[in-house]
Backbone bond lengths (Angstrom), bond angles and torsions (degrees), N, CA, C in turn:
res aa  C-N    CA-C-N  psi(-1)  N-CA   C-N-CA  omega(-1)  CA-C   N-CA-C  phi
1 M - - - 1.441 - - 1.528 110.95 -
2 I 1.323 117.83 -47.10 1.461 120.60 179.60 1.520 109.92 -65.39
3 G 1.322 116.45 -35.65 1.464 119.76 177.09 1.508 111.77 -63.69
4 A 1.313 117.32 -39.76 1.464 121.27 178.51 1.521 111.01 -66.19
5 I 1.317 116.88 -39.03 1.471 120.62 178.00 1.525 109.67 -64.94
6 G 1.327 116.09 -42.12 1.467 120.20 178.03 1.517 112.25 -63.01
7 R 1.337 116.96 -42.19 1.472 120.33 178.06 1.522 110.89 -65.14
8 N 1.325 116.63 -40.27 1.452 121.39 179.46 1.530 110.45 -62.64
9 L 1.321 116.54 -44.88 1.456 120.91 178.34 1.525 110.62 -64.70
10 A 1.303 117.06 -41.66 1.466 120.57 178.83 1.525 110.71 -62.80
11 N 1.325 117.34 -41.19 1.465 120.10 178.35 1.531 111.34 -63.96
12 K 1.323 116.74 -40.93 1.470 119.97 179.01 1.517 111.09 -64.97
13 L 1.326 116.80 -43.37 1.463 120.01 178.23 1.526 111.34 -64.18
14 Q 1.321 116.55 -37.64 1.455 120.53 178.46 1.527 110.17 -65.15
15 N 1.324 117.70 -39.54 1.463 120.96 177.93 1.522 111.44 -65.71
16 V 1.314 116.93 -40.78 1.470 120.39 177.94 1.520 109.61 -62.87
17 Y 1.319 117.37 -44.51 1.462 120.91 179.82 1.522 110.45 -63.84
18 A 1.316 117.40 -40.15 1.464 120.73 -179.92 1.526 111.62 -67.27
19 N 1.318 117.13 -30.53 1.460 121.13 -178.34 1.525 113.22 -95.28
20 R 1.319 118.03 12.09 1.462 120.49 -174.12 1.521 112.49 -62.11
21 R 1.313 118.32 -32.63 1.468 119.97 179.47 1.521 111.37 -65.53
22 S 1.300 116.71 -42.71 1.464 118.84 179.30 1.521 110.54 -68.82
23 Y 1.335 117.11 -36.59 1.465 120.12 176.30 1.529 110.18 -64.01
24 A 1.333 116.75 -42.74 1.466 120.75 -179.72 1.526 110.41 -65.57
25 A 1.324 117.61 -40.18 1.466 120.64 178.79 1.525 110.99 -64.05
26 T 1.318 116.70 -41.25 1.465 120.33 177.56 1.522 110.79 -64.63
27 A 1.314 116.47 -42.12 1.464 119.99 179.44 1.526 110.97 -65.53
28 Q 1.345 117.50 -35.66 1.460 120.04 177.22 1.527 110.93 -64.36
29 K 1.307 117.38 -35.44 1.463 120.21 175.95 1.521 110.19 -64.56
30 L 1.313 117.33 -39.42 1.464 121.05 177.33 1.525 110.96 -65.81
31 V 1.325 117.09 -38.21 1.465 120.93 176.91 1.529 109.78 -63.30
32 G 1.319 116.93 -40.98 1.461 120.60 176.67 1.521 111.47 -61.73
33 G 1.315 116.74 -39.17 1.463 120.76 176.11 1.516 111.40 -64.16
34 G 1.315 116.89 -38.41 1.464 121.07 176.84 1.515 111.62 -63.18
35 R 1.330 116.24 -39.71 1.470 120.00 176.91 1.525 111.31 -62.53
36 K 1.322 115.57 -41.20 1.460 119.44 179.15 1.519 111.37 -63.45
37 I 1.325 116.65 -39.31 1.462 121.02 179.36 1.524 110.64 -65.64
38 I 1.328 117.29 -44.33 1.462 120.65 178.86 1.524 110.52 -62.80
39 S 1.313 116.59 -41.48 1.463 120.43 177.90 1.524 111.03 -63.69
40 A 1.325 117.19 -42.70 1.460 121.05 179.68 1.529 110.94 -64.60
41 L 1.334 117.68 -38.28 1.463 120.58 176.51 1.523 111.22 -61.64
42 G 1.321 115.86 -42.98 1.462 119.88 178.73 1.521 111.63 -63.04
43 R 1.332 116.55 -44.41 1.472 119.76 179.07 1.518 111.17 -64.81
44 A 1.324 117.81 -40.56 1.466 120.97 178.91 1.522 110.85 -64.66
45 N 1.320 117.30 -39.31 1.458 121.08 178.29 1.528 110.90 -64.84
46 E 1.345 117.19 -42.52 1.462 120.89 177.58 1.524 110.96 -63.43
47 F 1.322 116.55 -42.16 1.457 120.48 179.23 1.523 110.99 -63.52
48 A 1.315 116.83 -43.84 1.461 120.43 179.15 1.528 110.40 -61.40
49 S 1.321 117.22 -40.13 1.463 120.22 177.98 1.524 111.54 -64.61
50 K 1.328 116.91 -38.90 1.467 120.83 -178.87 1.520 111.98 -66.24
51 I 1.321 117.61 -33.59 1.464 118.81 -178.39 1.532 111.73 -92.16
52 G 1.325 116.31 6.38 1.447 120.13 172.61 1.505 116.37 96.60
53 I 1.312 117.67 6.87 1.463 120.30 176.77 1.522 107.39 -93.70
54 S 1.311 115.26 116.00 1.455 118.74 -175.66 1.529 109.71 -132.87
55 N 1.304 115.02 126.92 1.462 121.44 175.02 1.526 106.82 -137.56
56 P 1.326 117.72 110.46 1.469 120.06 -176.39 1.530 113.87 -59.23
57 Q 1.319 117.05 -32.52 1.466 118.87 -179.90 1.524 110.94 -67.98
58 I 1.324 116.20 -43.23 1.471 119.58 179.54 1.522 109.91 -67.81
59 S 1.332 116.70 -43.07 1.468 119.92 178.60 1.526 110.84 -60.74
60 G 1.325 116.51 -40.92 1.463 120.20 177.99 1.513 112.35 -65.35
61 A 1.327 116.35 -39.60 1.469 120.03 179.16 1.519 110.92 -66.35
62 V 1.330 116.74 -42.95 1.466 120.09 178.90 1.521 109.97 -64.68
63 G 1.329 117.01 -40.92 1.462 120.50 177.21 1.514 112.17 -61.31
64 A 1.328 116.95 -41.44 1.464 120.57 178.65 1.518 111.39 -66.58
65 I 1.323 116.09 -39.23 1.473 119.44 177.86 1.522 109.69 -62.18
66 Q 1.326 116.51 -42.68 1.464 119.21 179.24 1.526 111.51 -68.54
67 Q 1.331 116.60 -41.08 1.454 120.88 -177.25 1.528 112.54 -65.88
68 Y 1.320 116.40 -42.37 1.461 119.45 -175.75 1.525 113.46 -101.45
69 G 1.308 117.23 -26.51 1.457 120.41 -178.13 1.514 113.50 -72.54
70 N 1.325 116.72 -44.79 1.464 119.53 -178.28 1.530 112.87 -61.78
71 P 1.347 119.81 -48.26 1.474 118.34 176.59 1.528 113.39 -62.04
72 A 1.326 116.34 -36.33 1.469 119.00 178.78 1.526 110.58 -64.97
73 L 1.328 116.37 -40.99 1.466 119.79 178.39 1.525 111.31 -68.87
74 D 1.332 117.64 -35.86 1.464 120.77 176.14 1.526 110.62 -62.40
75 F 1.329 116.38 -43.46 1.461 120.43 178.64 1.530 110.72 -63.67
76 A 1.325 115.91 -45.07 1.469 119.99 179.49 1.520 110.74 -61.05
77 D 1.321 116.76 -40.98 1.459 120.29 -179.91 1.519 111.47 -64.85
78 S 1.330 117.21 -42.37 1.461 119.47 179.54 1.526 111.26 -65.85
79 E 1.324 117.18 -38.81 1.466 119.75 178.23 1.517 111.35 -67.78
80 L 1.316 116.86 -39.99 1.469 120.02 179.37 1.510 111.58 -68.22
81 S 1.326 117.45 -36.18 1.467 118.71 177.59 1.521 110.74 -67.61
82 R 1.348 116.48 -32.84 1.466 120.12 175.97 1.518 110.61 -66.22
83 V 1.314 116.93 -41.40 1.474 121.41 -179.91 1.526 110.14 -68.67
84 G 1.313 116.06 -37.06 1.464 120.12 -176.75 1.510 114.42 -72.01
85 N 1.323 117.33 -14.53 1.473 119.70 -179.16 1.484 111.99 -93.60
């Protein structure tokens, strides 16, 4: 019984390893979506400022998302491209 459980786990891990490229490609698409969201937040914040809507807390939050989110997504993308190759 324990041997069967071990073989089952080994087969599942082998399948995950074999499918790592497709998983990495899917994750890269999600990273691209995250970049689009961060960009859209920045554009919306700029537009709101231009029409006179100003909230320092929201502007600060959007700035922090851009400051820390973009480098994190760049790192994730580089790691995923390494895994996908």
